[in-house]
SERO-4910 file (N, C-alpha, C, O; in steps of 0.05 Angstrom, whole numbers):
BEGIN
 pado doro    nc1    nc2    nc3   cac1   cac2   cac3    cc1    cc2    cc3    oc1    oc2    oc3
  Met    A   2218   2589    763   2229   2607    743   2211   2607    718   2203   2585    708
  Gln    A   2204   2631    708   2186   2632    685   2201   2625    659   2226   2627    658
  Lys    A   2186   2616    639   2198   2607    614   2214   2629    600   2235   2623    589
  Asp    A   2204   2654    601   2219   2676    588   2245   2681    602   2265   2689    590
  Gln    A   2245   2677    629   2270   2680    644   2290   2658    636   2314   2663    634
  Leu    A   2280   2633    633   2297   2611    625   2309   2616    597   2332   2611    592
  Phe    A   2291   2627    579   2301   2633    552   2323   2654    552   2343   2652    538
  Thr    A   2319   2675    569   2339   2696    572   2365   2684    583   2387   2691    573
  Arg    A   2362   2667    603   2386   2654    614   2400   2637    594   2425   2636    593
  Arg    A   2384   2623    576   2396   2607    556   2412   2624    536   2433   2616    526
  Arg    A   2401   2647    529   2415   2665    511   2441   2674    523   2461   2677    509
  Met    A   2441   2679    550   2465   2687    563   2486   2665    562   2509   2670    558
  Leu    A   2476   2640    567   2494   2617    566   2507   2615    539   2531   2610    536
  Leu    A   2491   2618    518   2501   2616    491   2521   2638    484   2541   2633    471
  Ala    A   2515   2662    494   2534   2684    489   2560   2678    502   2581   2683    490
  Gly    A   2560   2668    526   2585   2660    540   2599   2638    524   2624   2639    522
  Gly    A   2584   2619    514   2596   2597    499   2609   2607    474   2630   2597    466
  Ala    A   2597   2627    461   2608   2638    436   2635   2651    441   2654   2647    426
  Ala    A   2637   2666    464   2662   2678    471   2683   2657    476   2706   2660    467
  Leu    A   2676   2636    490   2695   2615    495   2702   2599    471   2724   2589    468
  Gly    A   2683   2598    452   2689   2583    427   2712   2594    412   2726   2579    398
  Ala    A   2718   2620    415   2740   2632    401   2766   2619    410   2786   2619    395
  Ala    A   2767   2609    435   2791   2596    444   2788   2566    444   2806   2551    453
  Gly    A   2765   2556    435   2761   2527    433   2756   2514    460   2760   2490    464
  Thr    A   2746   2530    480   2741   2519    507   2715   2530    517   2709   2553    515
  Ala    A   2698   2512    529   2673   2521    541   2667   2506    566   2659   2518    586
  Gly    A   2672   2480    567   2668   2464    591   2686   2440    587   2695   2435    565
  Ala    A   2691   2425    609   2709   2403    606   2701   2380    624   2691   2384    646
  Val    A   2706   2356    614   2706   2332    630   2735   2323    631   2746   2317    609
  Leu    A   2747   2320    654   2776   2316    656   2784   2288    651   2769   2269    657
  Ala    A   2808   2284    640   2819   2257    635   2829   2246    662   2840   2261    678
  Ala    A   2826   2220    666   2834   2208    690   2853   2185    685   2849   2169    666
  Gly    A   2874   2183    700   2891   2160    699   2883   2139    719   2871   2146    739
  Gly    A   2890   2114    715   2883   2093    734   2857   2080    728   2846   2083    706
  Ala    A   2846   2066    748   2822   2049    744   2797   2067    741   2795   2088    752
  Asp    A   2778   2057    725   2752   2070    721   2736   2069    747   2739   2050    762
  Thr    A   2720   2089    751   2702   2090    774   2674   2096    763   2670   2099    739
  Ala    A   2655   2099    782   2628   2105    773   2626   2132    760   2607   2137    744
  Arg    A   2645   2149    765   2645   2176    752   2666   2177    730   2672   2199    721
  Thr    A   2676   2155    721   2696   2154    700   2685   2139    676   2672   2118    679
  Ala    A   2690   2149    652   2679   2137    628   2701   2136    606   2719   2152    607
  Ala    A   2697   2117    588   2714   2118    564   2706   2141    546   2684   2150    547
  Ala    A   2726   2151    530   2720   2175    515   2699   2170    493   2700   2149    480
  Pro    A   2679   2190    487   2657   2186    468   2666   2183    439   2686   2195    431
  Ala    A   2652   2166    423   2659   2162    395   2649   2185    379   2631   2200    386
  Ala    A   2662   2189    356   2655   2211    338   2626   2208    329   2615   2187    329
  Gly    A   2614   2231    322   2586   2231    313   2582   2217    287   2600   2213    272
  Pro    A   2556   2211    281   2550   2196    256   2548   2215    233   2547   2240    236
  Arg    A   2547   2204    209   2541   2220    185   2511   2227    187   2494   2209    188
  Ala    A   2504   2252    187   2477   2260    191   2459   2254    167   2468   2256    144
  Arg    A   2434   2247    173   2414   2246    152   2405   2274    145   2409   2293    161
  Arg    A   2394   2278    121   2384   2305    114   2362   2313    134   2344   2297    138
  Ala    A   2364   2337    145   2344   2346    164   2317   2349    150   2316   2357    127
  Leu    A   2296   2342    165   2269   2345    154   2262   2374    152   2270   2390    168
  Ala    A   2246   2381    132   2235   2408    130   2216   2412    154   2204   2393    164
  Pro    A   2212   2438    163   2195   2442    186   2167   2430    183   2156   2419    202
  Asn    A   2155   2433    159   2128   2422    156   2128   2391    157   2109   2380    168
  Ala    A   2149   2379    147   2151   2349    149   2154   2340    177   2142   2320    185
  Phe    A   2169   2355    193   2173   2348    221   2146   2350    236   2140   2332    252
  Arg    A   2130   2370    231   2105   2373    245   2085   2351    237   2069   2342    254
  Leu    A   2086   2343    212   2067   2323    202   2075   2294    209   2058   2277    211
  Gln    A   2101   2289    213   2110   2262    216   2096   2247    239   2088   2225    236
  Pro    A   2093   2260    263   2080   2245    285   2051   2238    278   2040   2219    289
  Leu    A   2038   2253    260   2010   2247    253   2008   2226    231   1990   2210    232
  Thr    A   2026   2227    212   2024   2210    189   2039   2183    193   2032   2163    180
  Gly    A   2058   2183    211   2074   2159    215   2094   2155    193   2105   2133    191
  Asp    A   2100   2175    177   2120   2173    156   2148   2171    168   2152   2178    192
  Gly    A   2167   2161    153   2194   2159    162   2200   2132    174   2182   2117    181
  Pro    A   2226   2126    178   2234   2101    190   2226   2099    219   2225   2119    233
  Pro    A   2221   2074    229   2214   2071    257   2238   2077    274   2261   2072    266
  Arg    A   2233   2087    298   2255   2094    316   2266   2068    329   2250   2051    337
  Ala    A   2292   2066    331   2304   2043    344   2299   2044    374   2300   2065    386
  Ala    A   2294   2021    386   2291   2019    415   2318   2025    428   2338   2013    421
  Pro    A   2318   2043    448   2344   2050    461   2353   2026    478   2337   2012    489
  Arg    A   2379   2024    481   2390   2004    499   2387   2014    527   2392   2037    532
  Lys    A   2380   1997    545   2377   2005    573   2404   2001    588   2418   1981    584
  Leu    A   2410   2020    604   2435   2021    619   2431   2018    649   2409   2020    659
  Lys    A   2453   2012    662   2452   2012    691   2446   2040    702   2457   2059    691
  Val    A   2430   2042    722   2423   2068    733   2445   2077    752   2452   2064    771
  Arg    A   2456   2100    745   2478   2112    762   2466   2129    784   2443   2137    783
  Gln    A   2482   2134    804   2474   2151    826   2486   2178    825   2479   2196    841
  Glu    A   2504   2182    807   2517   2208    803   2527   2209    774   2533   2189    762
  Pro    A   2530   2234    763   2539   2236    735   2568   2230    732   2584   2233    750
  Ile    A   2576   2222    707   2604   2217    700   2618   2244    699   2609   2263    687
  Leu    A   2642   2244    712   2658   2269    713   2684   2266    699   2696   2285    691
  Arg    A   2694   2241    696   2720   2237    684   2719   2216    662   2701   2198    662
  Ile    A   2738   2218    643   2740   2198    622   2766   2183    627   2786   2194    637
  Ser    A   2766   2157    619   2791   2142    622   2810   2148    599   2801   2157    578
  Gly    A   2835   2143    603   2855   2148    583   2880   2160    594   2881   2168    617
  Arg    A   2901   2161    577   2926   2171    585   2932   2197    570   2920   2203    550
  Gly    A   2951   2212    581   2960   2236    568   2943   2260    576   2925   2258    592
  Arg    A   2949   2282    564   2936   2308    570   2912   2311    552   2914   2322    530
  Arg    A   2890   2300    561   2865   2301    544   2842   2311    561   2842   2309    586
  Met    A   2823   2323    547   2799   2333    561   2777   2332    540   2782   2331    516
  Val    A   2752   2333    550   2729   2334    532   2717   2362    534   2710   2372    556
  Leu    A   2715   2375    511   2703   2402    510   2673   2399    506   2664   2384    489
  Thr    A   2657   2412    523   2628   2410    521   2616   2438    520   2625   2456    533
  Phe    A   2594   2440    504   2580   2465    501   2550   2459    507   2538   2441    496
  Asp    A   2538   2474    525   2511   2470    533   2492   2491    520   2500   2513    513
  Asp    A   2467   2482    515   2445   2499    505   2448   2503    475   2467   2494    462
  Gly    A   2429   2517    463   2429   2520    434   2419   2494    421   2407   2477    434
  Pro    A   2423   2491    395   2440   2509    378   2427   2536    373   2403   2538    372
  His    A   2444   2556    369   2435   2583    364   2447   2593    338   2472   2591    335
  Pro    A   2431   2604    320   2443   2612    294   2463   2634    295   2479   2637    277
  Asp    A   2463   2650    317   2483   2672    319   2509   2663    331   2530   2676    325
  Tyr    A   2510   2642    347   2534   2635    361   2545   2608    353   2570   2605    350
  Thr    A   2528   2588    349   2538   2561    344   2555   2559    319   2575   2544    319
  Pro    A   2548   2572    296   2566   2570    273   2594   2579    278   2613   2567    268
  Asp    A   2598   2600    294   2625   2610    300   2640   2590    317   2664   2585    313
  Ile    A   2626   2577    336   2639   2556    352   2648   2533    334   2670   2523    337
  Leu    A   2630   2524    316   2637   2502    298   2660   2510    280   2678   2493    275
  Asp    A   2661   2534    271   2683   2543    254   2710   2543    269   2730   2534    259
  Thr    A   2709   2552    294   2733   2552    311   2743   2524    316   2767   2519    315
  Leu    A   2725   2506    323   2733   2478    328   2745   2466    303   2765   2451    304
  Ala    A   2733   2472    279   2744   2461    254   2772   2473    248   2789   2458    239
  Glu    A   2776   2498    254   2802   2511    250   2824   2497    265   2846   2494    255
  Tyr    A   2818   2488    289   2838   2475    306   2836   2445    307   2849   2432    323
  Asp    A   2819   2434    289   2816   2405    287   2810   2392    313   2822   2372    321
  Val    A   2790   2403    327   2781   2393    353   2752   2384    351   2735   2398    339
  Arg    A   2746   2361    363   2718   2352    365   2708   2357    393   2723   2357    412
  Ala    A   2682   2362    395   2670   2370    421   2643   2356    424   2634   2341    407
  Met    A   2631   2360    448   2604   2351    453   2586   2375    456   2593   2394    470
  Phe    A   2562   2373    444   2543   2394    446   2518   2383    460   2505   2365    449
  Phe    A   2511   2393    483   2486   2386    497   2465   2406    489   2466   2429    498
  Val    A   2446   2398    472   2427   2416    460   2399   2414    472   2392   2394    484
  Cys    A   2384   2436    469   2357   2437    478   2338   2433    454   2342   2445    433
  Gly    A   2318   2415    458   2300   2408    436   2287   2431    423   2285   2432    398
  Glu    A   2277   2451    438   2263   2473    426   2281   2490    409   2271   2504    391
  Cys    A   2307   2489    414   2326   2504    397   2333   2488    372   2340   2500    351
  Val    A   2332   2462    373   2339   2445    351   2319   2447    328   2326   2447    305
  Val    A   2293   2450    335   2271   2449    315   2277   2468    292   2272   2461    269
  Asp    A   2286   2492    298   2290   2512    277   2319   2514    268   2326   2531    251
  Asn    A   2336   2496    278   2365   2498    271   2376   2470    266   2399   2464    274
  Lys    A   2361   2453    252   2370   2426    248   2395   2424    230   2411   2405    233
  Glu    A   2399   2444    213   2422   2443    196   2448   2445    213   2469   2436    204
  Leu    A   2447   2458    236   2470   2460    253   2477   2433    266   2501   2427    270
  Leu    A   2457   2416    272   2463   2389    281   2474   2372    259   2491   2355    264
  Ala    A   2465   2377    234   2477   2363    211   2506   2370    209   2523   2353    202
  Arg    A   2513   2396    213   2541   2404    212   2557   2390    234   2580   2381    230
  Met    A   2546   2388    258   2559   2374    280   2565   2345    273   2587   2335    278
  Ala    A   2546   2332    261   2549   2304    253   2571   2302    232   2589   2284    234
  Asp    A   2571   2319    212   2590   2318    191   2619   2322    201   2638   2311    191
  Ala    A   2621   2339    222   2648   2345    233   2657   2325    254   2679   2327    264
  Gly    A   2640   2306    261   2647   2285    281   2643   2293    309   2654   2280    327
  His    A   2627   2314    314   2621   2322    342   2599   2303    353   2585   2290    338
  Val    A   2597   2302    379   2577   2286    393   2555   2305    403   2561   2326    415
  Val    A   2530   2297    399   2508   2313    408   2494   2299    431   2487   2275    429
  Gly    A   2490   2313    453   2476   2302    477   2450   2316    482   2444   2337    471
  Asn    A   2435   2304    500   2408   2314    507   2410   2333    531   2422   2326    552
  His    A   2398   2357    528   2398   2377    550   2370   2386    556   2366   2409    565
  Thr    A   2350   2369    551   2322   2373    555   2310   2391    533   2325   2402    517
  Trp    A   2284   2394    533   2270   2410    513   2270   2440    519   2277   2456    502
  Thr    A   2263   2447    544   2260   2476    551   2280   2485    572   2277   2508    581
  His    A   2300   2469    579   2320   2476    599   2307   2482    626   2313   2503    638
  Pro    A   2290   2464    637   2278   2470    663   2296   2460    686   2315   2446    681
  Leu    A   2288   2467    709   2300   2456    734   2286   2429    739   2264   2429    748
  Leu    A   2300   2407    733   2288   2381    734   2277   2374    762   2258   2359    765
  Thr    A   2290   2384    782   2282   2378    810   2255   2390    817   2243   2384    838
  Ser    A   2245   2408    800   2219   2420    805   2197   2407    788   2174   2415    790
  Leu    A   2204   2386    772   2184   2373    755   2177   2345    766   2193   2333    781
  Asp    A   2154   2335    758   2148   2308    765   2159   2289    744   2170   2298    724
  Arg    A   2157   2263    749   2171   2243    732   2161   2244    703   2177   2243    685
  Asp    A   2135   2247    699   2124   2248    672   2134   2272    657   2139   2271    633
  Glu    A   2136   2295    671   2146   2319    658   2175   2316    650   2184   2325    629
  Ile    A   2191   2304    668   2219   2299    661   2222   2281    637   2238   2286    619
  Arg    A   2206   2260    637   2207   2241    614   2200   2256    588   2214   2251    568
  Asp    A   2180   2273    588   2172   2287    564   2195   2305    555   2200   2307    531
  Glu    A   2208   2320    573   2230   2337    566   2253   2322    553   2264   2331    533
  Met    A   2259   2299    564   2282   2283    554   2275   2268    528   2290   2268    509
  Glu    A   2252   2256    527   2244   2239    505   2240   2255    479   2249   2248    458
  Ser    A   2226   2278    482   2220   2294    459   2246   2306    447   2249   2309    423
  Thr    A   2265   2311    465   2291   2322    455   2307   2300    441   2319   2305    420
  Ser    A   2307   2276    451   2320   2254    437   2308   2249    410   2322   2243    391
  Asp    A   2281   2252    408   2268   2248    382   2277   2268    361   2284   2261    339
  Val    A   2278   2293    369   2285   2314    349   2315   2313    343   2323   2319    320
  Ile    A   2332   2304    362   2360   2301    356   2364   2278    336   2380   2281    317
  Glu    A   2349   2256    339   2352   2234    320   2344   2243    292   2357   2236    273
  Asp    A   2323   2259    290   2314   2269    264   2336   2286    250   2340   2284    226
  Ala    A   2350   2303    265   2369   2322    254   2397   2311    253   2412   2319    234
  Tyr    A   2405   2295    272   2433   2286    275   2439   2259    263   2461   2253    255
  Gly    A   2418   2242    262   2422   2216    249   2421   2193    268   2418   2170    260
  Glu    A   2422   2198    295   2419   2176    314   2411   2189    341   2414   2213    345
  Arg    A   2400   2172    358   2391   2182    384   2416   2188    402   2436   2174    400
  Pro    A   2413   2208    420   2436   2214    437   2442   2193    457   2424   2179    466
  Gln    A   2467   2190    464   2476   2170    484   2486   2183    509   2495   2170    528
  Trp    A   2483   2210    510   2492   2225    534   2471   2245    541   2457   2256    524
  Phe    A   2469   2251    567   2449   2270    578   2463   2287    599   2479   2277    615
  Arg    A   2456   2313    599   2465   2331    620   2441   2347    631   2426   2358    615
  Ala    A   2438   2347    657   2416   2361    670   2421   2391    670   2443   2399    677
  Pro    A   2401   2407    662   2404   2436    664   2411   2445    692   2401   2434    712
  Tyr    A   2429   2464    694   2438   2476    719   2453   2455    737   2459   2461    760
  Gly    A   2459   2432    726   2471   2411    742   2454   2400    764   2463   2390    784
  Ala    A   2427   2403    761   2408   2395    781   2398   2367    775   2379   2364    758
  Trp    A   2410   2347    787   2403   2319    782   2384   2308    804   2385   2317    827
  Asn    A   2367   2289    796   2352   2274    816   2350   2245    807   2358   2239    785
  Arg    A   2338   2228    823   2338   2200    817   2321   2194    791   2329   2177    775
  Ala    A   2299   2209    788   2283   2205    764   2299   2211    739   2297   2196    719
  Ala    A   2316   2231    739   2333   2238    715   2352   2215    709   2356   2208    686
  Phe    A   2365   2204    730   2383   2182    726   2368   2157    715   2378   2144    696
  Gln    A   2345   2151    727   2330   2127    718   2320   2130    690   2323   2112    674
  Leu    A   2308   2153    683   2297   2157    657   2319   2158    636   2315   2147    614
  Gly    A   2341   2171    642   2363   2171    623   2373   2143    617   2378   2137    594
  Ala    A   2376   2127    637   2385   2099    633   2365   2084    616   2372   2068    599
  Asp    A   2339   2088    621   2318   2074    605   2319   2083    576   2313   2067    558
  Met    A   2328   2107    571   2329   2118    543   2357   2113    531   2362   2123    509
  Gly    A   2374   2099    545   2401   2093    533   2421   2115    535   2439   2117    518
  Met    A   2418   2133    555   2436   2156    557   2451   2155    583   2439   2151    605
  Glu    A   2477   2160    582   2494   2162    606   2493   2191    615   2493   2209    599
  Pro    A   2493   2196    641   2493   2223    652   2522   2234    653   2540   2221    662
  Met    A   2525   2258    643   2552   2271    643   2551   2297    658   2534   2314    653
  Ala    A   2570   2300    677   2574   2325    691   2594   2342    676   2601   2336    653
  Gly    A   2604   2363    688   2623   2380    675   2640   2395    696   2632   2397    719
  Thr    A   2663   2404    687   2680   2421    704   2686   2446    688   2681   2446    664
  Gly    A   2696   2466    700   2704   2490    685   2681   2506    675   2683   2519    654
  Asp    A   2658   2506    689   2635   2523    680   2643   2552    683   2651   2561    705
  Pro    A   2641   2568    661   2651   2595    661   2632   2615    674   2626   2636    662
  Thr    A   2621   2610    697   2603   2629    711   2619   2649    726   2641   2643    735
  Pro    A   2610   2675    729   2586   2685    716   2590   2689    686   2613   2694    678
  Arg    A   2569   2687    671   2572   2683    642   2575   2709    626   2590   2710    607
  Met    A   2561   2730    634   2562   2755    618   2582   2775    628   2591   2792    613
  Glu    A   2591   2773    653   2610   2791    664   2631   2774    678   2624   2753    689
  Pro    A   2656   2782    679   2667   2808    671   2677   2809    642   2691   2828    635
  Gly    A   2671   2789    626   2678   2791    597   2691   2765    587   2698   2747    603
  Pro    A   2694   2763    561   2704   2739    548   2732   2730    558   2736   2706    563
  Thr    A   2750   2749    562   2777   2742    570   2777   2728    597   2791   2709    602
  Ala    A   2760   2738    616   2759   2726    642   2747   2698    640   2755   2680    655
  His    A   2727   2694    622   2716   2668    619   2737   2648    609   2739   2626    620
  Val    A   2752   2656    589   2772   2638    577   2793   2632    599   2801   2609    601
  Asp    A   2802   2652    614   2822   2647    634   2812   2628    655   2826   2611    665
  Arg    A   2786   2630    662   2774   2613    683   2774   2584    673   2781   2566    688
  Val    A   2765   2579    649   2763   2552    639   2790   2540    634   2796   2517    643
  Val    A   2808   2554    620   2834   2544    614   2850   2540    639   2864   2520    642
  Gly    A   2848   2559    658   2863   2556    683   2854   2533    700   2869   2523    716
  Gly    A   2829   2525    697   2818   2503    712   2820   2476    699   2811   2456    710
  Ala    A   2833   2475    675   2834   2450    660   2859   2435    670   2881   2440    662
  Arg    A   2854   2415    687   2875   2398    696   2864   2371    704   2840   2370    713
  Pro    A   2879   2350    702   2869   2324    710   2867   2322    740   2879   2338    755
  Pro    A   2851   2302    751   2850   2299    780   2878   2295    791   2895   2280    781
  Gly    A   2883   2310    813   2909   2308    826   2929   2328    814   2951   2331    824
  Gly    A   2921   2343    793   2939   2362    781   2937   2390    793   2947   2409    781
  Gly    A   2925   2392    816   2922   2418    829   2893   2423    834   2875   2415    818
  Gly    A   2887   2435    857   2859   2439    865   2847   2413    875   2861   2393    877
  Ala    A   2822   2414    882   2809   2391    894   2801   2371    872   2788   2379    853
  Pro    A   2810   2346    874   2803   2326    854   2774   2319    856   2762   2322    878
  Pro    A   2761   2310    834   2733   2302    836   2729   2278    854   2748   2262    856
  Pro    A   2707   2276    868   2702   2253    885   2702   2227    870   2694   2226    847
  Arg    A   2711   2205    883   2712   2179    870   2687   2163    877   2679   2163    900
  Gly    A   2676   2149    857   2652   2133    862   2659   2104    860   2682   2096    858
  Arg    A   2638   2087    861   2641   2058    859   2641   2050    830   2632   2066    813
  Gly    A   2651   2026    824   2653   2017    796   2626   2014    782   2606   2010    796
  Gly    A   2626   2017    756   2601   2015    740   2606   2004    713   2628   1995    707
  Val    A   2585   2003    696   2587   1992    670   2603   2011    652   2606   2035    658
  Thr    A   2614   2000    630   2628   2017    611   2609   2032    593   2594   2019    578
  Pro    A   2609   2059    594   2590   2074    578   2599   2077    549   2622   2069    543
  Pro    A   2582   2088    531   2591   2093    504   2615   2112    503   2619   2128    521
  Arg    A   2631   2110    482   2656   2125    482   2651   2153    472   2642   2157    449
  Pro    A   2657   2175    489   2657   2203    479   2682   2208    463   2702   2194    467
  Pro    A   2683   2229    444   2706   2232    426   2731   2239    441   2731   2257    458
  Pro    A   2755   2226    436   2779   2234    449   2787   2261    440   2788   2266    416
  Met    A   2793   2279    458   2800   2306    450   2826   2315    464   2827   2317    488
  Gly    A   2846   2320    447   2870   2330    459   2868   2360    462   2858   2374    445
  Phe    A   2878   2369    485   2879   2398    489   2908   2406    481   2926   2408    498
  Gly    A   2912   2411    456   2939   2416    447   2939   2427    419   2919   2439    410
  Pro    A   2962   2424    405   2964   2436    378   2944   2424    359   2934   2402    364
  Pro    A   2937   2438    337   2919   2427    317   2928   2400    307   2952   2395    304
  Gly    A   2909   2382    302   2916   2356    291   2921   2335    312   2924   2311    306
  Gln    A   2922   2343    338   2927   2324    359   2901   2317    375   2903   2304    395
  Ala    A   2878   2327    365   2853   2321    379   2845   2292    375   2825   2283    386
***
């Protein structure tokens, strides 16, 4: 797939996300009752207070001059064989996730809608989009949202070699740290295309892999209402109807994603 096609696809994804943002839903990781499994995680912690984003010229010069604080070494995690699909916890809870971007035309409206309903979410961002929109990651940090790594150019990871995957992931973590205030602890593969190298490199960089449910495909048609109905209608815990997600073997306890209630304002 050519880069311009990927960029067009990413714009389509963001347009779909904007429509769903009006209802506060875009993707979900379902809450699970009972024992944790390899695909079950504790809910993510709220985002940090963001540092002031660097000016574009400062960002370009920093790798050459060595200015700025040294980057903290990431904690290494156990290598998983499949992404996390469920969070542990009780009650009617889910994690709202938005992929791609940030985009100046769509992301502010999503952030405004989440703030209106007092809901925190996870944003899996692409590095090339962050460079010119660092202020949006600062907004995410201030609002307590969690930012995850979604690669630099949104490629199909299964078509890249190990060094190319590492560059996509590492460069994105670097720019997220500059704009958001800390390195991401979560990673999502574009198109849901995972391979062993992605799991290994993510663990080396201190990131847990997260899957998703309720993907609102197709994204541009038949319209926003259909997207919202698809996501909201599919929001249920395992065993609550439909096929439950597959169960994996036990694993380490990952970092906590933000607990998010799917309910009235103030209960997130």
